[in-house]
Structure formats: C-alpha cells, structure tokens
C-alpha positions in Angstrom: 31.7 -34.5 -0.7 29.7 -31.7 -1.2 28.4 -29.2 -3.8 28.0 -25.3 -3.1 26.1 -23.1 -5.2 27.7 -19.8 -4.5 24.7 -17.9 -6.1 21.9 -19.4 -4.0 23.5 -20.8 -1.0 22.6 -23.9 -1.6 24.7 -27.6 -0.4 24.1 -30.6 -1.8 26.0 -33.8 -0.9 27.3 -35.1 -4.1 29.5 -38.3 -2.5 31.2 -40.4 -5.3 29.8 -43.7 -3.0 27.8 -44.4 -0.2 29.5 -46.8 2.2 30.3 -45.6 4.9 33.1 -47.8 7.3 33.5 -46.6 10.8 35.5 -48.8 12.8 35.4 -52.1 11.4 38.3 -51.7 8.8 37.7 -51.1 4.9 38.4 -54.7 4.3 35.2 -55.8 2.6 34.2 -52.5 0.5 33.6 -52.1 -2.8 35.8 -49.1 -2.8 38.1 -47.4 -0.3 38.2 -43.7 0.7 40.6 -42.0 3.0 39.7 -39.2 5.5 40.6 -36.7 2.2 41.1 -37.5 -1.0 42.4 -36.1 -4.5 39.5 -33.6 -6.2 40.6 -32.5 -9.7 39.2 -30.4 -12.0 40.3 -31.2 -15.4 42.2 -28.3 -17.0 41.2 -29.7 -20.3 37.4 -29.5 -19.7 35.2 -27.5 -16.8 32.8 -29.7 -16.8 34.6 -32.9 -15.8 35.7 -33.5 -12.1 37.6 -36.8 -10.9 37.6 -38.0 -7.5 39.7 -40.9 -6.2 39.6 -43.7 -3.3 41.1 -47.0 -4.6 39.9 -46.1 -8.1 39.6 -43.0 -10.3 35.8 -41.5 -10.7 34.8 -39.2 -13.3 31.4 -37.0 -13.0 30.2 -35.0 -15.8 26.9 -33.7 -14.3 28.3 -32.0 -11.4 29.0 -35.0 -9.3 25.7 -35.9 -9.3 26.9 -39.1 -10.5 30.3 -40.9 -11.0 31.9 -43.8 -12.6 34.5 -45.5 -12.4 37.4 -45.0 -14.8 39.7 -47.0 -13.6 40.8 -50.5 -11.8 42.3 -50.6 -8.5 45.6 -48.6 -8.3 46.3 -49.9 -5.2 48.4 -53.1 -3.7 45.2 -53.6 -2.3 46.7 -55.6 0.2 44.4 -57.2 2.8 46.7 -56.8 5.8 46.5 -53.1 5.2 42.7 -53.4 5.1 41.8 -54.1 8.9 40.5 -52.0 11.8 42.7 -49.1 12.6 43.1 -47.7 16.3 44.0 -50.8 17.9 42.3 -53.5 19.7 40.6 -51.6 22.7 40.1 -48.0 20.7 39.5 -48.4 16.8 39.5 -45.4 14.9 35.8 -44.8 14.4 36.1 -41.6 11.8 36.9 -43.8 8.9 40.3 -41.5 8.6 42.9 -44.1 8.5 41.9 -46.2 5.3 45.3 -47.6 3.6 45.2 -48.7 0.2 44.2 -45.9 -1.4 45.0 -43.3 -4.5 46.6 -40.3 -2.7 47.1 -38.0 -6.0 45.6 -37.5 -9.1 47.0 -35.4 -12.1 45.4 -34.6 -16.0 48.4 -33.3 -18.1 47.7 -29.7 -18.8 49.2 -30.8 -22.3 47.3 -33.5 -23.1 43.5 -34.3 -22.2 42.9 -38.2 -20.8 46.6 -38.0 -20.0 46.5 -39.0 -16.0 48.5 -39.8 -13.2 48.3 -41.3 -10.0 49.8 -42.4 -7.0 49.1 -44.2 -4.1 49.7 -44.0 -0.5 51.2 -47.9 -0.9 53.8 -47.2 -3.1 52.0 -47.6 -6.7 52.7 -44.8 -9.8 50.2 -45.5 -12.7 49.7 -43.7 -16.1 47.1 -43.9 -18.5 47.5 -42.5 -22.1 43.6 -42.8 -22.9 41.4 -41.1 -21.0 41.4 -44.0 -18.2 40.6 -46.9 -20.2 43.6 -48.8 -19.9 46.6 -48.0 -16.5 50.1 -48.9 -16.7 52.2 -49.6 -13.6 55.0 -47.1 -14.2 56.3 -47.3 -10.5 59.7 -45.9 -10.6 62.1 -48.8 -9.7 64.1 -46.9 -7.4 61.0 -46.2 -5.1 60.7 -47.9 -1.9 58.2 -50.1 -1.8 55.4 -49.2 0.5 55.8 -45.4 0.1 53.4 -42.8 0.4 53.4 -41.3 -2.7 52.5 -37.9 -1.9 52.3 -35.9 -5.1 52.9 -36.9 -9.2 53.4 -33.3 -10.6 53.0 -32.8 -14.3 56.0 -30.3 -15.5 55.0 -27.6 -17.5 57.1 -29.2 -20.0 55.3 -32.1 -22.0 56.3 -35.5 -21.1 58.0 -34.9 -17.7 56.9 -35.9 -14.6 58.1 -35.9 -10.6 56.9 -38.2 -8.0 57.5 -37.1 -4.5 57.3 -39.2 -1.6 
C-alpha cells in the first residue's frame, strides 16, 4: 500500500504488515492479505483509515502504523491455505490467498458500527468500534460463498449482503 502526497509528489509505502508470501502459501503467516484488499476511510473521521487481511486494521496516522481491531474474521481453514497454482507452476505473486476479508464497511449513520464479509462465506458485525465482533452470517447464505460486498443502506439499520 502506498501513500501519495499530491502537493509534493512524495510516495511512501505504508503496508499494514511486512510479511510477503510468494509461492509457499499463507498457512504459517500471522496475517493473510489477498492481492486486492479493502481500504476504507472512516465516513466519520477523515484521520482514520481501515484495511483488512484476515483481520481488520486501523491507522490514525496516515498508515505509518496499524493496529488490529478484530480477531480473524474468516474460517481460517488450513486446507485452503496451501500454495496455489498447482504442484508444477506455483503462484509466486501472492495473489491467490484465501480466507481473507473481502469487504468492510462502516455505517454512515453510526461511528464504530462495522460489517465485514469474507471470501470464505462469513459476515461479521461490530457495534463497538471493533472491540467485539459477532458472526451474523445469514442462515440462507451458501457455505463458502464469496461475500463481495456488504452495503449499509442509506436508511439506518439495514444491510445488503451480495455474493
């Protein structure tokens, strides 16, 4: 992840976590990140940015440091955390990590109210700024669905889950 200063043209890396996993699979890593991951600026505080891997991270200093604010919000299934690409041509890009958070939203109506959705079919809710998370996966959501979006309604208290 990079921070770009439009006034100076300065670019600075502000990665959440320094581990790079290429070709070996993310099974032993503390945090797992897919090739593309959510980056969210708080709609309530422009000085707060969130990002996700298998947990939710928060920065209050433009990405210079990050703190985890959730536990692992995925299934964390070891069978899905091996190297990708097959036995001959392993994926060396790190793009194919599984068991990660695919979407994160903060309520536009209430600061500290978050929904997350994972690429392995789980939806979580936090009502207390990330201190506690509750599994609210809809019962009719097929197991192992890729939850692409969780979208808070412009009306308070309503959410849409898309796979």
